[in-house]
C-alpha positions as CSV (number, residue, x, y, z in Angstrom):
1,M,36.3,94.2,12.1
2,A,35.0,91.2,10.3
3,K,35.1,90.5,6.6
4,I,31.5,89.4,5.7
5,A,30.4,87.8,2.5
6,V,26.8,87.8,1.5
7,V,26.0,85.2,-1.2
8,G,22.8,86.3,-3.0
9,A,21.4,89.7,-3.9
10,G,17.8,88.9,-3.3
11,M,15.6,90.5,-0.6
12,G,17.4,89.1,2.4
13,G,20.9,89.8,1.1
14,L,20.1,93.3,0.1
15,A,18.3,94.0,3.4
16,F,21.4,92.9,5.3
17,A,23.7,95.0,3.2
18,S,21.4,98.0,3.6
19,A,21.3,97.7,7.4
20,M,25.2,97.3,7.5
21,R,26.0,100.2,5.2
22,N,27.5,102.2,8.1
23,S,28.9,99.3,10.0
24,Q,32.6,98.9,10.9
25,H,32.5,95.5,9.3
26,E,33.4,95.0,5.6
27,V,30.4,93.6,3.7
28,K,30.5,92.3,0.1
29,V,27.6,90.9,-1.8
30,Y,28.0,88.2,-4.4
31,E,25.3,87.4,-6.9
32,Q,25.4,84.6,-9.5
33,A,23.3,86.5,-12.1
34,S,25.2,88.5,-14.7
35,E,22.8,91.5,-14.1
36,L,20.3,92.5,-11.5
37,A,17.1,91.9,-13.3
38,E,13.8,93.3,-12.1
39,L,12.1,91.0,-9.5
40,G,8.5,89.7,-9.8
41,A,5.3,91.7,-9.7
42,G,3.9,92.9,-6.4
43,I,4.6,92.4,-2.8
44,S,2.7,92.8,0.5
45,L,4.6,94.6,3.2
46,W,3.2,94.2,6.7
47,A,4.2,96.2,9.8
48,N,6.9,93.7,11.0
49,G,8.7,94.6,7.8
50,T,7.9,98.3,7.3
51,R,9.1,99.1,10.8
52,L,12.5,98.1,9.6
53,F,12.6,100.4,6.5
54,E,14.1,103.4,8.3
55,E,17.0,101.4,9.5
56,M,17.4,100.0,6.0
57,G,17.4,103.6,4.6
58,I,14.3,103.1,2.4
59,A,11.4,104.4,4.4
60,E,10.9,107.7,2.5
61,R,11.1,106.0,-0.9
62,M,8.7,103.2,0.0
63,A,6.2,105.7,1.5
64,S,6.1,107.7,-1.8
65,D,6.0,104.8,-4.2
66,A,3.7,102.2,-2.5
67,C,0.0,102.3,-1.5
68,E,-1.8,101.8,1.8
69,T,-4.5,99.3,1.2
70,D,-8.0,100.0,2.5
71,V,-9.3,96.7,3.8
72,A,-8.4,93.0,3.8
73,F,-11.5,91.0,2.6
74,F,-12.1,87.2,2.6
75,R,-14.8,86.3,0.1
76,D,-16.4,83.0,-0.9
77,E,-16.6,82.0,-4.6
78,D,-19.8,84.1,-5.2
79,G,-18.2,87.2,-3.7
80,A,-20.0,87.0,-0.4
81,V,-17.9,88.5,2.4
82,A,-16.9,85.8,4.9
83,A,-14.7,88.2,6.9
84,S,-12.9,91.5,6.7
85,Q,-10.3,93.6,8.6
86,P,-9.7,97.3,8.1
87,L,-6.1,98.2,7.1
88,A,-5.6,101.9,6.1
89,R,-9.4,102.6,6.4
90,D,-9.8,104.6,9.6
91,N,-6.0,104.3,10.0
92,W,-6.8,101.0,11.8
93,Y,-3.6,99.1,10.9
94,R,-1.1,101.9,11.8
95,N,-2.9,102.5,15.1
96,A,-2.7,98.8,15.9
97,Y,0.8,98.1,15.0
98,G,2.6,101.5,14.7
99,Y,3.6,101.1,11.1
100,P,1.7,100.8,7.7
101,Y,0.8,98.0,5.4
102,Y,2.1,98.7,1.9
103,G,1.3,97.2,-1.4
104,A,4.4,97.7,-3.6
105,L,6.1,96.7,-6.8
106,R,9.0,94.4,-6.1
107,T,11.1,96.5,-8.5
108,T,10.5,99.5,-6.2
109,L,11.7,97.7,-3.2
110,Q,14.7,96.2,-5.0
111,S,15.8,99.5,-6.5
112,A,15.3,101.4,-3.1
113,M,17.7,99.0,-1.4
114,L,20.2,99.1,-4.4
115,D,20.2,102.9,-4.2
116,V,21.2,102.6,-0.5
117,I,23.9,99.9,-1.1
118,G,25.2,101.1,-4.4
119,V,25.3,98.6,-7.4
120,D,29.1,98.9,-7.4
121,N,29.2,97.1,-4.1
122,I,27.7,93.9,-5.6
123,Q,29.8,91.5,-7.6
124,L,27.8,89.8,-10.4
125,G,28.4,86.6,-12.2
126,K,29.5,84.8,-9.0
127,Q,28.0,81.3,-9.0
128,L,29.0,79.5,-5.8
129,V,30.4,75.9,-6.3
130,R,31.5,75.1,-2.8
131,I,32.7,76.5,0.6
132,D,35.9,75.4,2.3
133,D,35.8,76.2,6.0
134,T,39.0,74.5,7.1
135,G,41.5,77.3,6.9
136,A,42.1,80.6,8.8
137,Q,39.1,82.0,6.9
138,A,36.2,80.4,5.1
139,E,36.8,80.2,1.3
140,M,34.2,80.5,-1.4
141,H,35.0,78.8,-4.7
142,W,33.1,80.2,-7.8
143,A,32.2,78.6,-11.1
144,D,34.5,81.0,-12.9
145,G,37.5,79.4,-11.2
146,S,38.2,82.2,-8.8
147,S,37.8,82.2,-5.0
148,D,37.3,84.7,-2.2
149,T,37.7,84.5,1.6
150,A,35.6,85.8,4.5
151,D,35.3,85.6,8.3
152,L,31.6,85.0,7.9
153,I,29.6,83.7,4.9
154,I,25.9,84.6,4.9
155,G,23.7,82.3,2.7
156,A,21.0,84.6,1.3
157,D,20.8,82.6,-1.9
158,G,17.1,81.5,-1.7
159,I,15.2,78.3,-1.5
160,K,17.6,76.5,-3.9
161,S,20.6,77.6,-1.7
162,I,24.1,76.3,-2.5
163,V,25.4,77.8,0.8
164,R,22.9,75.6,2.7
165,N,25.0,72.5,1.7
166,A,27.8,73.7,3.9
167,V,25.4,74.0,6.9
168,D,23.2,70.9,6.4
169,A,23.6,68.9,3.2
170,S,20.5,66.9,4.0
171,A,18.2,69.9,3.9
172,R,16.4,70.5,0.7
173,P,13.4,72.1,-1.0
174,I,10.2,70.0,-0.6
175,F,7.2,70.2,-2.8
176,T,4.2,71.4,-0.8
177,G,1.5,69.9,-3.1
178,N,0.5,73.3,-4.3
179,C,1.0,75.4,-7.3
180,A,0.4,79.0,-8.4
181,F,-0.2,81.3,-11.5
182,R,0.8,84.9,-11.3
183,G,0.0,88.1,-13.1
184,R,-0.4,91.9,-12.9
185,A,-3.1,94.3,-14.3
186,L,-3.7,98.0,-14.4
187,T,-6.3,98.5,-11.6
188,T,-8.3,100.7,-14.0
189,D,-8.7,97.7,-16.3
190,L,-10.4,95.6,-13.5
191,H,-13.9,97.1,-13.7
192,L,-15.7,94.3,-11.8
193,L,-13.7,94.3,-8.6
194,P,-15.9,95.2,-5.6
195,E,-13.1,96.9,-3.7
196,P,-10.2,97.8,-6.1
197,H,-8.2,99.5,-3.4
198,S,-8.4,96.5,-1.0
199,F,-6.7,93.2,-0.5
200,T,-8.9,90.2,-1.3
201,D,-8.7,86.5,-0.9
202,W,-11.4,84.7,-3.0
203,M,-11.7,81.3,-1.3
204,G,-12.9,78.1,-2.8
205,D,-12.6,74.3,-2.5
206,G,-8.9,73.4,-3.1
207,K,-8.1,76.8,-4.5
208,H,-8.1,80.6,-4.0
209,V,-7.4,83.8,-5.9
210,L,-5.6,86.7,-4.3
211,N,-5.6,90.3,-5.5
212,F,-4.1,93.4,-3.9
213,P,-3.2,96.8,-5.3
214,V,0.5,97.9,-5.6
215,G,2.4,101.1,-6.4
216,G,1.7,104.7,-5.9
217,D,-1.9,105.8,-6.5
218,F,-3.0,102.1,-6.6
219,K,-1.8,102.0,-10.2
220,Y,-1.4,98.2,-10.5
221,T,-3.1,95.1,-9.1
222,T,-1.2,91.9,-8.4
223,I,-3.2,88.7,-9.0
224,V,-2.2,85.2,-7.9
225,V,-4.0,82.0,-8.4
226,F,-3.4,79.2,-5.9
227,L,-4.3,75.5,-6.4
228,D,-4.0,72.3,-4.5
229,G,-2.1,69.7,-6.5
230,P,-0.5,67.9,-8.0
231,E,0.4,65.5,-5.2
232,T,4.0,65.1,-6.5
233,W,6.2,67.2,-8.6
234,E,8.0,65.1,-11.2
235,H,9.8,67.9,-13.0
236,E,13.3,69.3,-12.7
237,E,12.0,72.8,-13.4
238,W,9.8,74.6,-11.0
239,R,7.8,76.3,-13.8
240,I,6.1,74.1,-16.3
241,P,3.5,74.5,-19.1
242,A,-0.2,74.4,-18.2
243,D,-3.5,74.5,-20.1
244,P,-5.1,77.9,-19.7
245,A,-8.6,76.6,-20.7
246,A,-8.5,73.9,-18.0
247,I,-7.4,76.4,-15.3
248,R,-10.2,78.8,-16.2
249,K,-12.8,76.0,-16.1
250,L,-11.9,75.4,-12.4
251,F,-13.4,78.8,-11.7
252,D,-16.6,78.4,-13.6
253,G,-19.5,80.0,-11.5
254,W,-17.3,82.2,-9.4
255,H,-17.9,86.0,-9.1
256,P,-17.4,87.7,-12.4
257,A,-14.5,89.7,-11.0
258,V,-12.5,86.5,-10.8
259,S,-13.1,85.7,-14.5
260,E,-11.9,89.2,-15.3
261,M,-8.8,88.8,-13.3
262,L,-7.9,85.5,-14.9
263,E,-7.6,87.4,-18.2
264,H,-4.5,89.1,-16.8
265,V,-2.8,86.0,-15.3
266,N,-0.3,83.8,-17.2
267,L,-2.3,80.6,-17.0
268,S,0.1,78.8,-19.4
269,E,2.8,78.7,-16.8
270,R,2.3,76.7,-13.5
271,W,4.7,77.5,-10.6
272,G,5.4,74.6,-8.2
273,L,5.4,75.8,-4.6
274,F,8.2,74.5,-2.4
275,Q,9.4,74.9,1.2
276,V,12.7,74.1,2.9
277,S,12.8,71.0,5.1
278,P,13.6,71.7,8.8
279,M,17.2,71.8,9.9
280,Q,18.9,71.1,13.2
281,S,20.8,74.4,12.9
282,W,20.9,77.5,10.7
283,Y,24.7,77.9,11.0
284,K,27.8,75.8,11.0
285,G,31.3,77.1,11.5
286,R,31.6,80.4,9.7
287,T,28.5,79.9,7.6
288,V,25.0,81.1,8.4
289,L,21.7,81.2,6.6
290,I,19.0,83.8,6.3
291,G,15.7,84.1,4.5
292,D,14.4,81.4,2.1
293,A,17.7,79.5,2.3
294,A,16.8,78.8,5.9
295,H,13.0,78.7,5.9
296,G,11.5,79.0,2.4
297,M,7.8,78.9,2.8
298,L,4.4,79.2,1.2
299,P,3.4,82.8,0.6
300,H,0.0,82.9,2.2
301,H,0.9,85.1,5.2
302,G,2.9,87.5,2.9
303,Q,5.9,86.9,5.1
304,G,8.6,85.5,2.7
305,A,10.5,88.7,2.1
306,I,9.5,90.2,5.4
307,S,10.9,87.3,7.5
308,S,14.1,87.6,5.4
309,F,14.2,91.3,6.5
310,E,13.7,90.2,10.1
311,D,16.6,87.7,9.8
312,A,18.8,90.2,8.1
313,I,18.3,93.1,10.6
314,T,18.6,90.8,13.6
315,L,21.8,89.3,12.3
316,A,23.1,92.8,11.6
317,H,22.3,93.9,15.2
318,I,24.0,90.9,16.7
319,L,27.1,91.3,14.6
320,N,27.4,94.9,15.7
321,D,26.8,94.1,19.4
322,E,30.1,94.5,21.2
323,K,28.7,92.8,24.3
324,L,28.7,89.5,22.4
325,V,32.2,88.1,22.1
326,G,33.3,86.0,19.1
327,M,31.5,84.8,16.0
328,P,30.3,81.4,17.6
329,E,28.5,83.3,20.3
330,K,26.9,85.8,17.9
331,L,25.7,83.0,15.6
332,A,24.2,81.0,18.5
333,V,22.3,84.1,19.6
334,Y,21.1,84.8,16.0
335,E,19.8,81.2,15.8
336,Q,18.1,81.4,19.2
337,E,16.3,84.6,18.3
338,R,15.3,83.6,14.7
339,K,15.0,79.9,14.1
340,S,11.9,79.1,16.1
341,R,10.0,82.2,14.7
342,G,11.0,81.5,11.1
343,E,9.8,77.8,11.4
344,L,6.6,78.9,13.1
345,I,5.8,81.3,10.2
346,Q,6.6,78.5,7.8
347,R,4.2,76.1,9.5
348,S,1.5,78.6,9.9
349,S,1.7,79.5,6.2
350,R,1.2,75.9,5.4
351,E,-1.8,75.6,7.7
352,L,-3.4,78.8,6.2
353,N,-3.4,77.1,2.8
354,A,-5.7,74.5,4.1
355,C,-7.9,77.1,5.8
356,L,-8.3,79.1,2.6
357,H,-9.1,75.9,0.6
358,L,-12.0,74.5,2.6
359,P,-14.9,72.7,0.8
360,E,-18.4,73.9,1.5
361,G,-19.6,72.9,5.0
362,P,-19.5,73.7,8.7
363,A,-15.8,74.2,8.7
364,R,-16.3,77.4,6.7
365,I,-18.3,78.8,9.6
366,K,-15.4,78.2,12.0
367,R,-13.0,79.7,9.4
368,A,-15.1,82.9,9.2
369,E,-15.0,83.2,13.0
370,V,-11.1,83.0,12.9
371,L,-10.7,85.3,10.0
372,S,-13.0,87.9,11.7
373,K,-10.5,88.0,14.5
374,L,-7.2,88.4,12.7
375,P,-5.5,90.4,15.4
376,E,-6.3,87.8,18.0
377,H,-5.0,84.9,15.8
378,F,-2.2,86.6,13.8
379,G,-1.2,89.7,15.7
380,W,2.0,87.8,16.6
381,L,3.1,88.2,13.0
382,H,2.7,91.9,12.7
383,N,3.7,93.2,16.2
384,H,7.1,91.5,16.1
385,V,10.1,93.8,16.9
386,C,13.7,92.8,16.2
387,R,16.3,93.1,18.9
388,P,17.7,96.6,19.3
């Protein structure tokens, strides 16, 4: 039996603890926050994630409290449909990949996993300062002056990971040259949406707006505005003030539904979008990384949380595999199975940003051809199955 410490109670950390709830190993989760606050607005959950929900113990809850979106639309600035792909309509997505696409509130997903794990199994107020891996066990030193030991430390502490320093001190978050604004509305307040029960990317030159319904009965709509620029990020904080009037002006002449959605987005707060620089390895000694700590990425494939789930479940399977002998072999197998895929999703998400932000011209015709064949070009994302 191994003593396993999970640093970070975000999506990846909670997924790992959920999957390991009946394991022979001792798993403890440490979170730097003093309380588990509600997370974000909405989240897209594609089949490579929802196929893991039963193992995580949350399948029934998510089926009742999420919605299955009708169609994925890609529209130009004026609302013209460049491409579309059925999702729940005609049961296409379930038939293609075996599991549903859900639009869900992040709070629903978080609380579902917490119900499985039990909040008493998460130690709060534990801000990691450093890791010492020179003794019989790895030792975690916390900002409160205390310390804990483990046979394995899992860094699930996000894109600003402290655990990552023990694996590769040179790896760091890199600004992508993109920013975002986020919001949520009651779906019934969005009277101008052509397809309120569908997922839509409104695409323009250097920017796009995403909307998708979330929650049971399509109650809410998540709205995200993505912009190219600035070229560099000169700020210590990742959220900085912005001029709402200047942001709205960028969308003059777009379909009226976009203007309506902008009324429900916090345009006074600009989010810088970062990704993690590539690493030689995702583990070192008795420390290993999962999720954004390893491969923080742009959100355009909707794979940030889901790739964290894939990491977490794969690592759980490997740690429980009695055919693999010793922690070094287990971590090597984990890296072999996950690192190339995580980095591929990261690169593809960056490439999709450019695709969605094309100026008017012939390249948009090629884009429409690609987006009209989503299963051909992106089926590899959705049909992935973690090792048994």
